[in-house]
C-alpha positions as CSV (number, residue, x, y, z in Angstrom):
1,X,0.0,0.0,0.0
2,X,3.0,2.3,0.3
3,X,3.3,2.6,-3.4
4,X,-0.5,3.3,-3.6
5,X,-0.2,6.3,-1.3
6,X,2.9,7.5,-3.1
7,X,0.9,7.5,-6.4
8,X,-2.1,9.1,-4.8
9,X,0.0,11.9,-3.3
10,X,1.7,12.6,-6.4
11,X,-1.5,12.5,-8.4
12,X,-3.1,14.9,-5.9
13,X,-0.4,17.5,-6.3
14,X,-0.7,17.2,-10.1
15,X,-4.6,17.5,-9.8
16,X,-4.3,20.7,-7.6
17,X,-2.0,22.2,-10.2
18,X,-4.1,21.2,-13.0
19,X,-7.1,23.1,-11.6
20,X,-5.0,26.2,-12.4
21,X,-5.6,25.2,-16.0
22,X,-9.3,24.9,-15.7
23,X,-9.6,28.3,-14.1
24,X,-6.9,30.2,-15.9
25,X,-7.6,29.1,-19.6
26,X,-11.2,30.2,-19.8
27,X,-10.5,33.4,-17.9
28,X,-7.3,34.2,-20.0
29,X,-9.2,33.4,-23.3
30,X,-12.2,35.7,-22.2
31,X,-9.7,38.4,-21.5
32,X,-7.7,38.1,-24.7
33,X,-10.6,37.5,-27.1
34,X,-13.6,38.9,-25.4
35,X,-15.4,35.6,-26.6
36,X,-17.5,33.6,-24.1
37,X,-17.7,30.9,-26.8
38,X,-14.0,30.5,-27.1
39,X,-13.7,30.3,-23.3
40,X,-16.2,27.4,-23.1
41,X,-14.7,25.7,-26.2
42,X,-11.3,25.4,-24.4
43,X,-12.9,22.5,-22.6
44,X,-13.8,20.8,-26.0
45,X,-10.2,21.1,-27.1
46,X,-9.0,19.1,-24.1
47,X,-11.5,16.5,-24.4
48,X,-11.8,15.9,-28.2
49,X,-8.7,13.6,-27.9
50,X,-10.9,11.2,-26.0
51,X,-12.6,10.4,-29.3
52,X,-9.3,8.7,-30.2
53,X,-9.0,6.9,-26.9
54,X,-9.9,3.5,-28.1
55,X,-6.8,3.6,-30.6
56,X,-4.5,4.2,-27.6
57,X,-5.8,1.4,-25.6
58,X,-3.5,-1.4,-27.0
59,X,-0.4,0.8,-26.3
60,X,-1.5,1.0,-22.7
61,X,-1.9,-2.7,-22.4
62,X,1.3,-3.6,-24.3
63,X,3.9,-1.2,-22.5
64,X,5.0,-0.5,-19.0
65,X,2.2,1.5,-17.4
66,X,4.6,3.3,-15.1
67,X,6.5,4.7,-18.0
68,X,3.4,5.5,-20.0
69,X,1.9,7.4,-17.0
70,X,5.1,9.3,-16.4
71,X,5.7,10.2,-20.0
72,X,2.1,11.3,-20.4
73,X,2.5,13.7,-17.4
74,X,5.7,15.1,-18.7
75,X,4.1,15.8,-22.2
76,X,1.3,17.6,-20.4
77,X,3.6,19.8,-18.4
78,X,5.5,20.8,-21.5
79,X,2.2,21.6,-23.4
80,X,0.9,23.7,-20.3
81,X,4.3,25.6,-20.3
82,X,3.8,26.7,-23.8
83,X,0.3,28.2,-23.4
84,X,1.4,31.4,-21.8
85,X,3.8,32.1,-24.7
86,X,1.0,31.5,-27.1
87,X,-1.3,33.8,-25.1
88,X,1.3,36.5,-25.0
89,X,1.6,36.5,-28.8
90,X,-2.0,36.3,-29.3
91,X,-1.8,32.8,-31.0
92,X,-5.3,31.5,-30.0
93,X,-5.0,28.6,-32.4
94,X,-1.7,27.6,-30.8
95,X,-3.5,27.6,-27.3
96,X,-6.1,25.2,-28.6
97,X,-3.5,22.9,-30.1
98,X,-1.6,22.8,-26.8
99,X,-4.9,22.0,-25.1
100,X,-5.5,19.1,-27.6
101,X,-2.0,17.8,-26.8
102,X,-2.7,17.9,-23.1
103,X,-6.0,16.1,-23.7
104,X,-4.2,13.3,-25.8
105,X,-1.6,12.8,-23.0
106,X,-4.3,12.8,-20.4
107,X,-6.1,9.9,-22.0
108,X,-2.9,7.8,-21.5
109,X,-2.2,9.0,-17.9
110,X,-5.8,8.5,-16.8
111,X,-6.3,5.0,-18.1
112,X,-2.8,3.8,-17.2
113,X,-3.0,5.2,-13.8
114,X,-6.6,4.7,-12.6
115,X,-7.1,1.3,-14.3
116,X,-3.7,0.1,-14.6
117,X,-1.4,1.1,-11.7
118,X,-3.9,1.2,-8.8
119,X,-5.1,-2.5,-9.3
120,X,-1.4,-3.6,-9.4
121,X,-0.7,-1.7,-6.2
122,X,-3.8,-2.8,-4.1
123,X,-5.1,-6.2,-3.1
124,X,-8.5,-7.1,-4.9
125,X,-10.4,-7.2,-1.6
126,X,-9.4,-3.6,-0.8
127,X,-9.8,-2.1,-4.3
128,X,-13.2,-0.5,-3.7
129,X,-12.0,1.4,-0.6
130,X,-8.7,2.3,-2.3
131,X,-10.5,3.7,-5.4
132,X,-12.8,5.7,-3.1
133,X,-9.8,7.1,-1.2
134,X,-7.8,7.8,-4.4
135,X,-10.8,9.7,-6.0
136,X,-11.7,11.6,-2.8
137,X,-8.2,12.8,-2.3
138,X,-7.8,13.9,-5.8
139,X,-11.1,15.7,-5.6
140,X,-10.0,17.3,-2.2
141,X,-6.9,18.6,-4.1
142,X,-9.3,20.5,-6.4
143,X,-10.3,22.4,-3.2
144,X,-6.9,23.8,-2.8
145,X,-6.2,24.3,-6.5
146,X,-9.0,26.7,-7.6
147,X,-8.7,29.0,-4.6
148,X,-4.9,29.1,-4.9
149,X,-5.3,29.6,-8.7
150,X,-7.7,32.6,-8.1
151,X,-5.3,34.1,-5.6
152,X,-2.3,33.7,-8.0
153,X,-4.2,34.8,-11.1
154,X,-5.5,38.0,-9.2
155,X,-2.1,38.8,-7.8
156,X,0.4,37.6,-10.4
157,X,-1.7,36.8,-13.6
158,X,-2.4,33.7,-15.5
159,X,1.2,33.1,-16.7
160,X,2.4,32.2,-13.3
161,X,-0.6,30.0,-12.6
162,X,0.1,28.0,-15.8
163,X,3.7,27.7,-15.2
164,X,3.1,26.4,-11.7
165,X,0.8,23.9,-13.2
166,X,3.5,22.7,-15.6
167,X,5.9,22.1,-12.8
168,X,3.3,19.9,-10.9
169,X,3.3,17.5,-13.8
170,X,7.1,16.9,-13.6
171,X,6.8,16.2,-9.9
172,X,4.1,13.5,-10.6
173,X,6.3,12.0,-13.4
174,X,9.4,11.7,-11.1
175,X,7.5,10.2,-8.2
176,X,5.9,7.7,-10.3
177,X,9.2,6.5,-11.9
178,X,10.5,6.1,-8.3
179,X,7.9,3.4,-7.6
180,X,8.8,-0.3,-7.5
181,X,8.7,-2.0,-10.8
182,X,5.7,-4.2,-11.4
183,X,6.3,-6.5,-14.4
184,X,3.6,-7.0,-17.0
185,X,3.0,-10.1,-19.2
186,X,4.1,-9.3,-22.7
187,X,1.4,-9.0,-25.3
188,X,1.9,-11.2,-28.2
189,X,-0.9,-10.0,-30.4
190,X,-0.7,-7.3,-32.9
191,X,-2.1,-3.9,-31.9
192,X,-5.0,-4.3,-34.4
193,X,-5.9,-7.6,-32.8
194,X,-5.6,-6.3,-29.4
195,X,-7.9,-3.4,-30.2
196,X,-10.5,-5.8,-31.6
197,X,-10.3,-7.9,-28.4
198,X,-11.1,-4.9,-26.3
199,X,-13.9,-3.8,-28.4
200,X,-15.3,-7.4,-28.5
201,X,-15.2,-7.6,-24.6
202,X,-17.0,-4.2,-24.3
203,X,-19.7,-5.3,-26.8
204,X,-20.2,-8.6,-24.8
205,X,-20.9,-6.8,-21.6
206,X,-24.5,-5.4,-21.6
207,X,-23.7,-3.8,-18.0
208,X,-20.8,-1.9,-19.3
209,X,-22.6,-0.6,-22.3
210,X,-25.6,0.5,-20.2
211,X,-23.4,2.4,-17.7
212,X,-21.4,4.1,-20.5
213,X,-24.6,5.2,-22.2
214,X,-25.9,6.7,-18.9
215,X,-22.6,8.5,-18.0
216,X,-22.1,9.7,-21.5
217,X,-25.6,11.2,-21.5
218,X,-24.8,12.9,-18.2
219,X,-21.6,14.4,-19.7
220,X,-23.5,15.7,-22.7
221,X,-25.1,18.2,-20.2
222,X,-22.6,18.6,-17.3
223,X,-19.3,17.9,-19.1
224,X,-18.5,21.7,-19.8
225,X,-20.5,23.0,-16.8
226,X,-17.5,24.3,-14.8
227,X,-16.0,26.4,-17.6
228,X,-19.5,27.7,-18.4
229,X,-20.1,28.7,-14.8
230,X,-16.7,30.4,-14.7
231,X,-17.6,32.3,-17.9
232,X,-21.0,33.4,-16.6
233,X,-19.6,34.3,-13.3
234,X,-16.9,36.6,-14.9
235,X,-19.0,38.1,-17.6
236,X,-22.5,38.4,-16.1
237,X,-22.0,38.4,-12.3
238,X,-18.7,40.2,-12.6
239,X,-17.1,38.1,-9.9
240,X,-13.3,38.3,-9.5
241,X,-10.9,35.4,-10.2
242,X,-10.4,35.0,-6.4
243,X,-14.2,34.6,-5.8
244,X,-14.7,32.3,-8.7
245,X,-11.8,30.2,-7.5
246,X,-13.3,29.9,-4.0
247,X,-16.6,28.9,-5.5
248,X,-14.9,26.1,-7.5
249,X,-13.1,25.0,-4.3
250,X,-16.4,24.6,-2.4
251,X,-17.7,22.5,-5.2
252,X,-14.6,20.3,-5.2
253,X,-15.0,19.7,-1.4
254,X,-18.5,18.5,-2.1
255,X,-17.2,16.2,-4.8
256,X,-14.6,14.8,-2.4
257,X,-17.2,14.1,0.2
258,X,-19.4,12.3,-2.3
259,X,-16.5,10.1,-3.4
260,X,-15.6,9.3,0.2
261,X,-19.2,8.3,1.0
262,X,-19.9,6.3,-2.1
263,X,-18.6,2.9,-0.9
264,X,-19.8,3.4,2.6
265,X,-23.4,4.1,1.3
266,X,-23.4,0.8,-0.6
267,X,-25.6,-2.0,1.0
268,X,-24.6,-5.4,-0.3
269,X,-24.2,-5.5,-4.1
270,X,-27.1,-3.0,-4.9
271,X,-25.1,-0.9,-7.3
272,X,-28.2,0.1,-9.2
273,X,-29.5,1.9,-6.1
274,X,-26.2,3.5,-5.3
275,X,-25.9,5.1,-8.7
276,X,-29.6,6.1,-8.6
277,X,-29.1,8.0,-5.4
278,X,-26.0,9.8,-6.8
279,X,-27.7,10.8,-10.1
280,X,-30.9,12.0,-8.1
281,X,-28.5,14.3,-6.1
282,X,-27.1,15.6,-9.3
283,X,-30.5,16.2,-10.6
284,X,-31.5,18.3,-7.4
285,X,-28.4,20.3,-7.8
286,X,-29.2,21.2,-11.4
287,X,-32.4,22.9,-10.2
288,X,-30.3,25.6,-8.5
289,X,-28.5,26.3,-11.7
290,X,-31.8,27.6,-13.2
291,X,-32.2,30.4,-10.7
292,X,-31.1,34.0,-11.2
293,X,-29.3,34.2,-7.9
294,X,-25.5,33.6,-8.2
295,X,-25.2,32.2,-4.6
296,X,-28.0,29.7,-5.2
297,X,-26.5,28.8,-8.5
298,X,-23.1,28.0,-7.0
299,X,-24.9,26.2,-4.2
300,X,-26.7,24.0,-6.9
301,X,-23.3,23.4,-8.6
302,X,-22.0,22.2,-5.2
303,X,-24.8,19.7,-4.8
304,X,-24.3,18.5,-8.3
305,X,-20.6,17.9,-7.5
306,X,-21.5,16.0,-4.3
307,X,-23.5,13.4,-6.4
308,X,-20.9,13.4,-9.2
309,X,-18.1,12.5,-6.8
310,X,-20.1,9.5,-5.6
311,X,-20.6,8.5,-9.3
312,X,-16.9,8.8,-10.2
313,X,-15.8,6.7,-7.2
314,X,-18.5,4.0,-7.7
315,X,-17.9,3.6,-11.4
316,X,-14.1,3.5,-11.1
317,X,-14.4,0.7,-8.5
318,X,-16.8,-1.2,-10.7
319,X,-14.6,-1.1,-13.8
320,X,-11.4,-2.0,-11.9
321,X,-13.0,-5.2,-10.7
322,X,-15.2,-6.1,-13.8
323,X,-12.5,-5.8,-16.5
324,X,-9.6,-8.3,-16.6
325,X,-6.2,-6.7,-16.1
326,X,-4.8,-7.8,-19.4
327,X,-7.8,-5.9,-21.2
328,X,-7.9,-3.0,-18.8
329,X,-6.2,-0.4,-21.1
330,X,-8.2,-1.3,-24.2
331,X,-11.7,-1.7,-22.7
332,X,-11.3,1.4,-20.4
333,X,-10.2,3.4,-23.4
334,X,-13.2,2.3,-25.4
335,X,-15.5,3.4,-22.5
336,X,-13.7,6.7,-22.2
337,X,-14.2,7.4,-25.8
338,X,-17.9,7.6,-25.2
339,X,-17.9,9.1,-21.7
340,X,-15.3,11.8,-22.1
341,X,-15.9,12.1,-25.8
342,X,-19.3,13.6,-24.8
343,X,-17.7,16.5,-23.1
344,X,-17.0,18.4,-26.4
345,X,-20.6,18.0,-27.3
346,X,-21.4,19.6,-24.0
347,X,-18.9,22.4,-24.7
348,X,-20.5,23.1,-28.0
349,X,-24.0,22.9,-26.5
350,X,-23.2,25.2,-23.5
351,X,-21.1,27.4,-25.8
352,X,-24.2,28.1,-27.7
353,X,-26.5,28.7,-24.7
354,X,-24.0,30.9,-22.9
355,X,-24.7,33.5,-25.6
356,X,-28.4,33.5,-25.0
357,X,-28.1,35.7,-21.9
358,X,-30.9,34.4,-19.7
359,X,-29.3,32.1,-17.0
360,X,-32.1,29.5,-17.1
361,X,-31.6,29.0,-20.7
362,X,-27.8,28.8,-20.3
363,X,-27.9,25.8,-18.0
364,X,-31.1,24.1,-19.2
365,X,-29.2,21.6,-21.1
366,X,-27.5,20.5,-18.0
367,X,-30.8,19.9,-16.1
368,X,-32.3,18.1,-19.1
369,X,-29.3,15.8,-19.7
370,X,-28.9,14.9,-16.0
371,X,-32.6,14.2,-15.7
372,X,-32.6,12.0,-18.8
373,X,-29.6,10.1,-17.5
374,X,-31.4,9.5,-14.1
375,X,-34.5,8.2,-15.9
376,X,-32.6,6.1,-18.3
377,X,-30.7,4.4,-15.4
378,X,-33.7,3.8,-13.1
379,X,-36.0,2.6,-15.9
380,X,-33.9,0.4,-18.1
381,X,-33.9,-3.3,-17.3
382,X,-31.0,-4.5,-15.4
383,X,-28.9,-6.7,-17.8
384,X,-28.0,-10.2,-16.7
385,X,-24.3,-11.0,-16.4
386,X,-22.7,-13.7,-18.6
387,X,-21.3,-16.6,-16.6
388,X,-17.8,-16.0,-18.0
389,X,-17.7,-12.4,-16.6
390,X,-15.2,-11.5,-13.8
391,X,-16.8,-10.3,-10.6
392,X,-19.4,-7.6,-11.5
393,X,-19.4,-4.6,-9.3
394,X,-20.0,-0.5,-11.2
395,X,-18.6,2.3,-13.9
396,X,-17.3,7.0,-14.8
397,X,-17.0,13.2,-15.6
398,X,-17.3,11.3,-15.2
399,X,-14.2,11.6,-16.0
400,X,-12.3,14.0,-16.3
């Protein structure tokens, strides 16, 4: 477990730094271009690479996941460091290219770390609790990040916030390489055959397809919510970067609490009820987004994050236990293609509604999509598991 906590601590530092990116980029683009649409579309640039995630899965299963994770962190750090230079010279296209590279590397680090390294470091019987702790600590790190980012941006500007973010990636990479080596079985199949095997396993599992559909639908509405809220807060409410950072921190605490409570709220193997409760909490939170009062809107966002944290922890634990280790990279990459690939759709959707002006119209897609995901999950027939499945247990911003 020592290596698990080493990985968790390094990832938490990186996550805290990465929240600088989430806060600084929309605000910097809004300041340099005066375009709310471009500010919201910055989320799409980071998540479009997930549409290519399934093609990266075979590489994750074939090579040392420690090296892949560390390399992906270094690539992200280098790309983040380039962004201030691009902003300084007014190269908006270069900013979006850097964000695309960050997203591509993030596909590798997420899948290799969450579904490759953690199961190797933790005994199977402790995996649910370990996943919950990992998720809740990373979400707690997002409490520190936005508030600190707001202070740094207000005092020193976006450049320092982004360069500090770049440094955190390097720290995570070095820490990961210092972990004990865990040998993997060599893959003898070609990359194309490995990809087909991953797709075939996903198609054979009705439970994974169902969970993927529900969480992807959720992300169609809520995937770009954070950047949209930042844009509305800055342009309509005229809140400062410090105030917006604090609001994001409160929501991050709520998400961390939700992730911590998720396995403790589970009774037996009733995963259906567990996810229903979390989606219901998210639905209640979306109602606050429709109100014209900023404080109530932020409160609604925090409630939504509480439910979302529970969903993230529960679905991570499910996938870690339901998917064989030798297929982990491929199958999870396929799943992430749909789940995180829905975020660019959300970015386009909310990028359009943010220009409508009326707050209820801006956030209406979030309420509709989350409500539809809840209804779909609670009304669809629970699929039977094939006898050949490994132990079934649940699925993921559900994912950033």
